C-alpha positions, 0 to 999 in steps of 0.5 A: 925251166926257170920255175922249176929251178925256183921250185926246187930252191923253195922246196929245199929252203923249206926242208932246211928251215924244218931242220933247225934246232929247237932243243932247250940249251941248258948252258944258257941263262942264270940256271945252267942246269940241275944242281949237283947231288949232295954225297950221303953218309956211308956206314963203315965196312967191318971185316972179321972171321965168321963163326963156324957153321953149326950143321944142327941148325940145318935140316937134313938133306931130303932122300931122293924121291924122283924114280931113277931114269928107266926105272919105270920103262921096264914096266911101261915097255911090257905094256906098251903098244907099237909105235911108228914114226909117221904116227908121231908127226904133228902137234902133241899136248904135253902134260896138258900145259904146253905143245910139242911139235914133231916133224920128219925133217932129219936132224942128227940121228932123229927128226926135228922137233921142238916145244913151246910154252913148256918148262923144265928139260923139255924147253931144250928139246930139238929132235926125236926118234923112235926106238923099238916101242919108245919114242926118245925126246932129245936136246939139240946137241942129241942128248936123251932128255927123255923117252915116252911109250904109247899107251892107248891111241893118241896117247903117251906116257913116260919120263924125262931123265931126271924123272919128271912125268911126261904125258903126251895127247892130242 
């Protein structure tokens, strides 16, 4: 029994010996620490009135070339193929550069969905639903981000609400 106490005491003593402070004390010795930095001169700040804006310096604002939301929808809807919710489930390649995942898990009025590696509006995608011959893509709050129509087997075409073209394929 005495050996057990002796061994325990030895282990505790060794453990505490490893806990001693070995960091350098900057407050000791002739050089107590690094010297403070000297201040650098700063130029004075000037105040005054800015000259009026000369609008001839700037080019005219560009006219909007993006199609209005729904402008292309009529033409696509007429030629669109029938789509079912079940046929949409799974992974889709968006514009050949990122991925979209669609499930049948309910989320609000639609089903859960999301994107990986996408840029722009599609990064906010959180749900989707089938409405007639179109697939509506929505954000997590239920606001419509865009829509696509089936143009061929495993191919959908459409646009976002700001006019960005969307192409889904697998």
